C-alpha positions in Angstrom: -36.7 -37.4 -19.2 -34.6 -38.5 -22.2 -32.0 -41.1 -22.3 -28.8 -41.0 -24.4 -26.7 -44.1 -24.9 -28.6 -45.8 -22.1 -27.4 -43.4 -19.4 -29.8 -41.3 -17.3 -29.1 -37.7 -18.4 -30.9 -34.3 -18.8 -31.4 -35.4 -22.5 -30.8 -33.4 -25.6 -34.2 -31.6 -25.3 -33.2 -30.2 -21.9 -29.7 -29.5 -23.1 -31.1 -27.3 -25.9 -32.6 -25.0 -23.4 -29.0 -23.9 -22.5 -28.9 -22.5 -26.0 -32.1 -20.6 -25.7 -31.5 -16.9 -27.0 -28.6 -18.0 -29.3 -28.6 -15.7 -32.2 -28.6 -18.4 -35.0 -30.3 -21.7 -35.6 -26.8 -22.9 -36.7 -25.8 -23.0 -32.9 -28.8 -24.9 -32.0 -28.3 -27.3 -34.8 -24.6 -27.6 -33.8 -25.6 -28.4 -30.2 -28.1 -31.0 -31.3 -25.4 -32.6 -33.4 -23.0 -32.6 -30.5 -25.8 -34.1 -28.3 -26.2 -37.1 -30.5 -22.6 -38.0 -30.3 -21.8 -37.3 -26.7 -23.1 -38.7 -23.5 -24.1 -36.5 -20.7 -24.0 -37.1 -16.9 -25.9 -35.6 -14.0 -23.3 -33.1 -13.5 -25.0 -30.7 -15.8 -23.8 -28.1 -18.1 -20.1 -28.8 -18.0 -20.3 -32.4 -16.8 -19.9 -34.5 -20.0 -18.5 -38.0 -19.8 -16.1 -36.6 -22.4 -15.1 -32.9 -22.3 -16.1 -30.8 -25.2 -13.2 -30.0 -27.6 -12.4 -27.0 -29.9 -13.8 -29.1 -32.8 -17.1 -29.4 -30.9 -17.3 -25.5 -30.5 -16.3 -25.1 -34.1 -19.1 -27.5 -35.3 -21.7 -26.0 -32.9 -20.8 -22.3 -34.1 -20.6 -23.2 -37.8 -16.9 -22.2 -38.2 -13.7 -23.7 -38.8 -11.4 -24.9 -35.9 -8.9 -22.1 -37.0 -11.4 -19.3 -36.5 -12.3 -20.6 -33.0 -8.5 -20.8 -32.3 -8.0 -17.2 -33.5 -10.9 -16.1 -31.3 -9.6 -17.7 -28.2 -5.9 -16.5 -28.8 -6.7 -13.2 -29.9 -4.2 -13.6 -32.7 -6.4 -12.6 -35.6 -9.6 -10.4 -35.6 -12.8 -12.4 -35.8 -15.8 -10.7 -37.2 -18.5 -9.8 -34.6 -21.1 -12.2 -35.8 -18.8 -15.1 -35.8 -17.4 -14.2 -32.4 -20.9 -14.1 -30.9 -21.6 -17.5 -32.4 -18.4 -18.9 -31.0 -18.9 -17.5 -27.5 -22.4 -18.7 -27.3 -21.3 -22.3 -28.4 -18.5 -22.0 -25.7 -21.1 -21.1 -23.0 -23.6 -23.6 -24.1 -21.1 -26.5 -24.2 -19.1 -25.4 -21.1 -15.9 -25.5 -23.1 -12.8 -24.6 -21.2 -9.3 -24.0 -22.7 -6.7 -26.7 -21.8 -4.0 -24.2 -20.5 -1.5 -27.2 -19.9 -1.8 -28.3 -23.6 -1.6 -24.8 -24.8 1.6 -24.3 -22.7 3.3 -27.3 -24.3 2.5 -26.2 -27.8 3.4 -22.5 -27.3 6.2 -22.9 -24.7 4.4 -20.5 -22.4 1.7 -21.0 -19.7 0.9 -17.4 -19.1 1.4 -17.9 -15.4 3.8 -16.0 -13.0 4.7 -17.1 -9.5 4.9 -14.5 -6.6 6.4 -15.1 -3.2 5.6 -12.9 -0.3 6.8 -13.2 3.3 3.6 -12.5 5.2 0.4 -11.9 3.4 -1.4 -10.9 6.6 0.9 -7.8 6.7 -1.2 -5.2 5.0 1.8 -3.8 3.1 2.6 -7.1 1.3 -1.0 -7.6 0.6 -1.3 -4.3 -1.2 1.9 -4.9 -3.1 0.6 -8.4 -4.2 -2.7 -6.9 -5.3 -1.1 -4.3 -7.4 1.1 -6.9 -9.1 -1.9 -9.3 -9.6 -4.0 -6.6 -11.3 -1.0 -5.6 -13.6 -0.5 -9.1 -14.7 -4.2 -9.8 -15.3 -4.2 -6.7 -17.6 -1.6 -8.6 -19.7 -3.5 -11.9 -19.7 -1.3 -13.6 -17.1 -2.6 -15.6 -14.0 -0.7 -15.3 -10.6 0.3 -18.2 -8.3 0.6 -16.4 -4.9 2.7 -18.1 -2.3 2.9 -17.1 1.4 6.4 -18.1 2.8 5.7 -17.3 6.4 9.1 -15.7 6.6 10.5 -19.3 6.4 13.7 -19.6 4.1 13.0 -23.3 3.7 9.4 -22.9 2.7 10.6 -20.1 0.2 12.9 -22.5 -1.5 10.3 -25.2 -1.6 7.8 -22.9 -3.2 10.3 -22.0 -5.9 10.8 -25.6 -6.8 7.1 -26.1 -6.8 6.5 -23.2 -9.2 9.3 -24.3 -11.4 7.5 -27.8 -11.8 4.4 -25.8 -12.9 6.4 -24.2 -15.7 5.6 -20.7 -14.8 6.9 -18.1 -17.2 8.4 -15.9 -14.5 8.8 -15.1 -10.7 8.4 -12.2 -8.5 9.9 -12.5 -5.1 9.8 -10.6 -1.9 12.3 -12.6 0.1 11.4 -14.1 3.3 13.6 -12.6 6.1 17.0 -11.8 7.4 17.6 -15.6 7.5 17.1 -15.8 3.7 20.2 -15.8 1.3 18.7 -13.9 -1.7 21.7 -15.1 -3.8 20.6 -18.7 -3.2 17.2 -17.9 -4.6 17.6 -19.0 -8.3 14.9 -19.6 -10.8 15.1 -22.4 -13.4 17.4 -21.8 -16.3 15.7 -19.4 -18.5 12.9 -18.3 -16.3 13.3 -14.6 -15.2 13.1 -13.6 -11.7 12.6 -10.1 -10.3 13.0 -9.1 -6.7 10.4 -6.8 -5.4 10.4 -4.3 -2.5 13.5 -6.0 -0.8 16.0 -5.4 -3.4 19.2 -7.4 -4.0 22.3 -5.6 -5.5 23.4 -7.2 -8.7 20.1 -8.9 -9.2 17.0 -7.6 -11.0 15.1 -5.6 -8.4 12.5 -2.9 -8.1 12.4 -1.3 -4.6 11.9 2.0 -2.9 14.8 4.5 -2.0 14.6 3.6 1.6 17.5 5.6 2.8 15.8 8.7 1.3 12.5 7.7 3.1 14.4 7.6 6.4 15.8 11.2 5.8 12.2 12.4 4.8 11.0 11.1 8.1 13.7 12.8 10.1 13.3 16.2 8.2 9.6 16.2 9.0 10.0 15.7 12.7 12.9 18.1 13.0 11.0 20.8 11.1 8.2 20.5 13.7 10.8 21.2 16.4 11.4 17.7 17.8 14.9 16.7 18.9 14.2 14.1 21.5 13.0 11.3 19.2 12.3 7.6 19.8 12.7 4.8 17.2 10.9 1.6 17.0 12.9 -0.4 14.5 10.8 -3.3 13.1 13.1 -5.8 11.5 16.4 -3.9 11.3 18.2 -6.9 9.9 16.0 -6.6 6.6 18.0 -4.4 4.2 15.1 -2.0 3.6 14.6 -1.3 7.3 18.4 -1.0 8.0 18.5 1.6 5.2 15.7 3.6 6.6 17.3 3.8 10.0 20.6 4.9 8.4 18.9 7.7 6.4 17.1 8.8 9.6 20.4 9.0 11.7 22.3 10.6 8.8 19.7 13.4 8.7 20.0 13.9 12.4 23.7 13.9 12.4 23.7 16.6 9.6 21.9 18.9 12.1 24.3 17.9 14.9 22.0 15.6 16.7 22.4 12.1 18.0 20.0 9.4 19.3 20.9 7.9 22.6 20.7 4.2 22.7 17.8 4.1 25.2 15.6 5.8 22.7 16.1 3.0 20.1 14.2 -0.3 20.4 14.5 -3.2 18.1 12.1 -5.9 17.3 10.1 -7.8 14.6 7.8 -6.2 12.0 4.7 -6.9 14.1 1.8 -5.2 15.4 2.6 -6.4 19.1 6.1 -5.0 18.9 4.5 -1.5 18.7 3.4 -1.8 22.3 7.1 -1.5 23.4 6.5 2.3 22.8 5.5 2.1 26.6 9.3 1.6 27.4 10.1 4.8 25.5 7.4 6.8 27.2 8.7 5.5 30.7 12.2 7.1 30.1 13.1 9.9 32.6 12.9 12.3 29.6 10.4 10.5 27.2 10.5 11.4 23.5 8.2 14.1 22.1 8.0 12.1 18.8 8.3 8.5 17.8 9.2 7.1 14.5 8.2 3.5 13.6 10.0 2.1 10.7 6.9 0.1 9.5 3.2 1.3 9.7 2.1 -2.0 11.3 4.4 -1.2 14.2 3.2 2.4 14.4 -0.4 1.1 14.7 0.6 -1.2 17.5 2.3 2.0 19.2 -0.8 4.1 18.6 -3.0 1.4 20.5 -0.5 1.3 23.3 -0.3 5.1 23.6 -4.2 5.2 23.8 -4.2 2.6 26.6 -1.6 4.6 28.6 -3.9 7.7 28.2 -1.6 9.6 26.0 -3.0 11.6 23.1 -1.5 11.6 19.7 -0.2 14.1 18.7 -1.0 16.4 21.8 1.2 14.3 24.1 3.5 12.7 21.6 3.8 12.8 17.8 3.8 9.5 15.9 4.7 8.6 12.4 5.4 5.4 10.4 6.6 4.2 7.0 4.8 2.3 4.2 1.5 4.3 4.0 -0.8 1.3 4.1 -4.6 2.0 3.7 -5.0 1.6 7.5 -3.1 4.7 8.2 -6.0 6.8 6.9 -8.5 5.1 9.1 -6.8 5.8 12.5 -8.0 8.7 14.5 -6.0 10.8 14.1 -4.7 9.6 10.6 -1.2 8.5 10.6 1.7 10.6 9.1 3.8 8.1 7.0 6.6 8.0 4.4 4.7 6.4 1.4 6.0 3.6 -0.8 4.2 3.9 -4.2 3.0 0.3 -4.1 1.1 0.7 -7.3 4.2 2.1 -9.3 6.4 -0.6 -7.7 4.0 -3.4 -8.7 3.7 -2.0 -12.3 7.3 -1.5 -12.9 8.2 -4.9 -11.5 5.6 -6.4 -13.8 6.8 -4.5 -16.8 10.3 -5.7 -16.3 9.3 -9.3 -15.8 7.1 -9.3 -19.0 9.9 -7.8 -21.0 12.2 -10.5 -19.8 9.5 -13.1 -20.7 9.0 -11.7 -24.2 12.8 -11.5 -24.7 13.1 -15.2 -23.9 10.2 -16.3 -26.0 11.5 -14.3 -29.1 15.2 -15.2 -28.4 16.1 -11.6 -28.1 18.8 -10.7 -25.6 17.4 -8.9 -22.6 18.2 -5.3 -22.1 21.3 -4.5 -20.1 19.4 -2.7 -17.4 17.5 -5.9 -16.6 20.1 -6.7 -13.9 19.9 -3.3 -12.1 18.4 -2.5 -8.8 15.8 0.1 -9.6 14.6 2.6 -6.9 11.3 4.5 -6.8 11.2 7.7 -4.9 9.2 7.7 -1.6 6.9 10.5 -0.7 6.0 12.1 2.7 2.4 11.9 3.6 1.7 14.5 6.4 -1.4 13.8 8.4 -2.7 14.6 12.0 -0.5 12.3 14.0 2.4 14.7 14.0 2.3 18.2 15.3 4.8 21.0 16.3 6.5 20.7 19.6 4.4 23.4 21.0 1.4 21.1 20.7 3.2 17.7 21.1 5.0 16.6 24.2 3.1 19.2 26.3 2.4 16.9 29.2 4.8 17.4 32.4 8.2 15.7 31.8 10.0 13.7 34.5 13.5 15.1 35.4 16.4 13.3 33.9 
């Protein structure tokens, strides 16, 4: 095995194997030239004692440093033949762009920080995925932070992301204990609230009040008047609006929900098991509306354990339309939040703000508005007309 500069190494001969199949002898010559002037270590392809630089890539590819820079940044078209030589040299040398140095020169890191309250909740996971995909399409990387619904942790993450010089922030604020107005980005760094909108701050959310009304209309259209509510996280503004919309729709039909038919709790799977309390009432509900799908799934599990059939004994519906809804038997009726549209729109607004800052152009006036996306009712097999649902014998009131 060859030795270069006195160190044990794979040797120039072995290193040239990495360039096998390169389209031009110029790349092989460039790599040999690089091998005579650099030392290698046992770490292999990318494990040089000194990291390869853009000059090394240019030398190996037989082009100028400016051409390599244009290829990496996509600022100017590079002819296909040159582009192939540059990429072959990058692969052979194990060259990696120094994003930190690029950020200092350009004033942008092409990174975005995102805060979510609970990544184990399928809804937040789906929103985060849609945003990450949208950012990737525009050449941005995402720092995803799970705040665990802890306001102190939330503020700590914001400070940490600021120290990393992110270009922008997307935030689903933690919980009812958060004060969204205290959540501030560093000066000049745009922040967009997602899902849980904040009046007077840039936000993209769903029309939750309308979603609540859609849920009520659906159950009423099936003939249900005795309806139970499982309210997961009422103190979160979104959930409170869903309940308000639901109750308003009932009141418009001259109906009210008695207090025993409303149970409050957290946005958790386990909370759904309290549907048993509703079904133990002297006159149990013929339909149950859970303000979050994850709560509805917990209710569905508990109803099965009680020997009750959905929807034959009781109709059940949720809110969010997470992917799990379609896998239940029967599939769950839900009010759908368009997570893809919400993620795309939040990303668009953030990138517009980042571009405005980078070009010293004033941001659009609408950037401070709370923008709402319309929800949709997804009717599946967990809800049925009253002639089918609630058919089991009822206890006297």
